[in-house]
C-alpha positions in Angstrom: 39.4 171.0 175.6 36.8 173.1 173.9 38.0 176.4 175.4 39.3 179.2 173.7 42.7 179.4 175.3 44.5 177.3 178.1 44.1 177.3 181.4 45.6 176.6 184.6 43.7 173.1 183.8 44.4 173.3 180.0 48.1 173.0 179.6 48.7 171.4 176.3 47.9 168.7 174.1 48.8 164.8 172.7 49.3 164.1 169.5 49.5 159.9 169.4 50.7 157.9 167.2 48.8 154.1 167.6 51.2 150.9 167.2 49.0 148.2 167.6 50.0 146.7 164.7 53.2 144.9 163.7 55.9 146.4 161.3 58.2 144.9 159.6 60.8 147.6 160.2 60.9 150.6 162.8 60.8 153.1 160.2 57.5 151.9 158.8 56.0 153.7 162.1 57.2 156.9 159.7 56.7 156.2 156.4 53.2 154.4 157.3 52.1 157.0 158.6 51.9 161.0 158.2 53.8 161.5 161.5 54.9 165.1 160.5 52.4 166.5 158.5 50.1 165.6 161.4 52.6 166.7 163.8 53.0 170.7 161.7 49.1 170.9 162.3 48.6 169.8 165.2 51.0 172.1 166.7 49.5 174.9 164.7 46.2 174.5 165.9 47.6 174.3 169.7 49.4 177.3 169.1 46.8 179.4 167.5 43.4 178.0 168.4 40.8 178.7 166.1 39.8 176.1 163.2 36.7 174.3 162.9 34.9 171.8 165.4 34.4 168.0 164.0 35.9 165.5 162.1 35.7 166.9 158.5 36.3 165.2 155.6 36.0 167.6 152.5 37.6 170.9 152.1 34.3 172.8 150.9 32.6 174.8 148.2 35.5 176.6 146.2 33.7 180.3 147.7 33.7 178.9 151.2 35.8 180.3 154.0 36.8 176.9 154.7 38.3 176.2 151.5 40.3 179.4 151.5 41.8 178.8 155.2 42.9 175.3 153.9 44.3 176.8 150.9 46.5 179.0 153.4 47.2 176.4 155.6 48.3 173.9 152.7 50.6 176.7 151.9 51.9 177.1 155.1 52.5 173.1 155.7 54.2 173.2 152.3 56.9 175.9 153.0 57.9 173.3 155.9 58.1 169.9 154.1 60.7 171.9 151.5 62.8 173.9 154.2 62.8 170.8 157.0 61.7 168.0 155.7 63.5 166.8 152.6 65.1 164.0 154.4 62.4 163.1 156.7 59.2 161.5 155.4 56.2 163.8 154.7 53.8 162.3 152.7 51.8 164.9 151.6 51.3 166.8 148.5 49.8 169.9 147.4 45.9 169.0 146.5 44.1 172.7 146.3 44.6 172.5 142.9 43.3 169.4 142.1 39.4 169.7 140.8 36.9 167.2 140.2 33.5 166.7 138.8 31.1 164.1 140.7 28.3 162.1 138.7 25.5 160.0 141.1 24.1 158.9 142.7 23.2 155.6 140.3 21.4 153.1 141.7 23.6 149.6 141.5 20.6 147.5 143.6 23.6 146.3 145.1 25.6 144.9 142.1 28.8 146.6 142.2 29.8 145.9 138.9 26.5 147.5 137.3 27.9 150.6 134.9 26.1 153.9 133.8 26.9 156.2 131.0 29.6 158.1 132.6 31.9 155.0 131.3 30.5 155.3 128.2 33.3 156.2 125.6 30.8 158.6 123.3 30.0 160.8 126.6 32.0 164.2 127.0 32.3 164.4 130.8 34.3 167.8 130.6 30.8 168.8 129.0 28.5 167.4 131.4 27.0 168.8 134.2 28.1 167.8 137.8 25.9 166.5 140.5 28.9 167.9 142.9 32.0 170.0 142.4 34.8 168.6 144.8 38.2 169.5 145.5 41.7 167.3 146.6 44.0 164.7 146.1 41.8 162.1 148.0 37.5 162.6 147.7 35.6 161.1 151.1 32.8 160.2 149.6 31.4 158.4 152.9 32.7 157.7 156.2 30.9 156.0 158.9 32.8 154.9 162.3 30.1 154.0 164.4 28.5 157.4 163.4 28.4 159.7 160.1 31.0 162.0 159.3 30.2 165.0 157.4 32.0 164.3 153.4 31.5 165.7 150.0 27.9 163.8 149.8 25.6 165.4 152.0 23.2 162.5 152.0 25.0 159.0 150.9 22.9 156.4 149.5 23.4 152.7 150.0 24.0 150.5 146.8 24.6 153.6 144.7 27.5 154.1 142.4 29.8 157.8 141.9 32.2 158.8 139.4 34.5 161.0 139.6 36.0 162.5 136.9 38.8 165.1 136.0 41.5 166.1 133.2 44.7 167.6 133.5 47.4 169.2 131.5 50.7 167.6 129.8 53.2 169.5 127.7 54.6 166.3 126.4 53.9 162.8 125.4 55.5 161.2 128.6 54.9 158.4 131.4 54.2 159.9 135.1 53.6 158.7 138.4 50.7 158.5 140.1 49.5 157.9 143.7 46.3 156.0 143.2 44.0 154.2 145.9 40.5 153.9 147.2 41.1 152.6 150.5 42.7 154.0 153.8 43.7 150.5 155.3 44.0 151.5 159.4 47.0 150.7 161.3 45.0 149.6 163.9 42.0 147.4 165.2 41.2 145.8 161.7 41.3 146.4 157.8 40.8 143.5 155.3 43.8 144.2 152.6 42.2 144.5 149.1 41.7 141.2 147.4 43.5 140.3 144.3 42.9 141.9 140.9 40.9 144.6 142.8 41.0 148.0 144.3 39.2 146.9 147.1 35.9 144.9 147.8 33.7 147.2 145.9 35.0 146.8 142.7 36.1 150.4 142.4 37.7 151.0 139.3 39.9 153.7 137.1 40.7 155.2 134.1 43.2 157.3 132.5 42.3 159.0 128.7 40.0 155.9 128.5 41.9 153.1 129.4 42.0 150.8 132.4 44.2 151.3 135.3 45.1 148.2 136.8 45.4 147.7 140.5 48.9 146.7 141.7 49.8 142.9 142.3 49.2 143.2 145.9 52.0 141.3 148.4 49.2 140.1 150.6 46.0 140.2 149.1 42.4 139.5 150.8 43.8 138.8 154.0 41.0 139.3 156.8 42.7 141.5 159.8 40.4 141.8 162.4 42.2 140.4 165.4 45.2 139.6 163.4 47.3 142.6 164.1 50.7 140.2 164.0 50.4 140.9 159.9 52.0 143.7 159.1 51.2 146.4 156.1 53.4 146.2 153.2 52.0 148.2 150.2 48.2 148.4 150.9 48.0 152.3 150.9 49.3 154.7 148.4 51.7 156.6 149.8 54.3 154.3 150.8 54.1 152.1 147.7 55.6 152.1 144.6 53.4 154.7 142.5 51.7 153.6 139.5 53.0 154.5 136.1 50.6 155.8 133.6 51.3 157.1 130.0 50.1 160.5 129.1 49.6 162.5 125.7 50.5 166.3 125.3 47.4 168.2 125.6 44.2 167.5 128.2 44.5 163.9 129.9 40.7 162.5 131.5 40.9 160.5 134.7 37.4 158.5 135.9 37.1 156.6 139.0 34.2 154.6 139.8 33.4 154.1 143.3 30.1 152.5 144.5 29.1 152.8 147.9 27.6 149.2 148.8 27.5 150.4 152.7 26.0 146.9 154.2 25.1 146.7 157.6 27.4 143.6 157.8 30.6 145.2 157.4 32.6 145.8 160.4 32.3 149.8 161.3 35.8 150.1 160.4 35.0 149.2 157.2 32.7 151.5 156.0 34.1 153.9 154.0 34.1 155.1 150.4 37.1 157.2 149.1 39.6 157.4 146.2 42.7 159.2 145.8 44.4 160.5 142.8 47.7 162.4 142.8 50.5 163.0 140.0 53.2 162.9 141.7 57.1 163.3 140.8 60.6 162.5 143.0 62.9 165.7 144.1 65.7 165.9 145.9 65.5 164.1 148.7 62.9 161.3 150.2 59.3 163.0 149.3 57.1 162.8 146.9 55.6 166.3 145.1 52.8 167.4 143.4 53.1 167.7 139.5 51.0 170.8 139.9 49.2 170.6 136.2 46.5 172.1 135.8 43.3 170.3 136.9 40.4 171.8 134.5 37.3 169.2 134.5 35.0 171.6 132.6 35.2 173.2 129.3 
């Protein structure tokens, strides 16, 4: 309410779960929305106050107070997850340890398939200087919802391509589960499902150890959902579909993602978003996924 504390006119708050889109099962309201993590975050802010104004889509530089506050909050959130929510859907995993180098912007002149030097197999990205250093399992590059919100790119440019690079350590040769996605499909209003054979409509791509990570075989590819809220979601977002299985080797493993920012004026405002999510995860006792908490070190 814009006040330092509650008073006779500000008695409390309300957190909403919009149910505009049809669902297949009643439990999908919980599994397809971060209901319990949101409740804890909302409850803490309501009782304690403080925080940061406006919608912020980046954690901030590692040395910033905001980043330090985020780490403290995330640690508290994950204590609640393990203590009280092993049998309740809690689609949130630790991300404070996931570090990225962002390279860009590369002018693609509207060609989202254009490739640039970070894709060259002869390049050692761990030795290359990042244009931006970012932290998080999800990296928001650009978000426009009628107005522009703060993200990792201070001045995003139309028709450019950005790359994200990181690497993580594995103790053995093995196969791991990977939460990965390039789209945050809205539960309300509109949002087109990804086309067959693609991660999204911008031709985003991902590689692990220079091998392409193929997108899922979508159950409902290429559906134009504007005005068709009777079509239930099924596998569109990474945290409620089966994780990708990828092979890793002992030692350092590299991840490279490519995200073109076409940002067409013809896009519905609710579609104007560019982001990627990559998180190694594993199942523990109960229903939830947890971070592998491997060491991420994009620099040498």
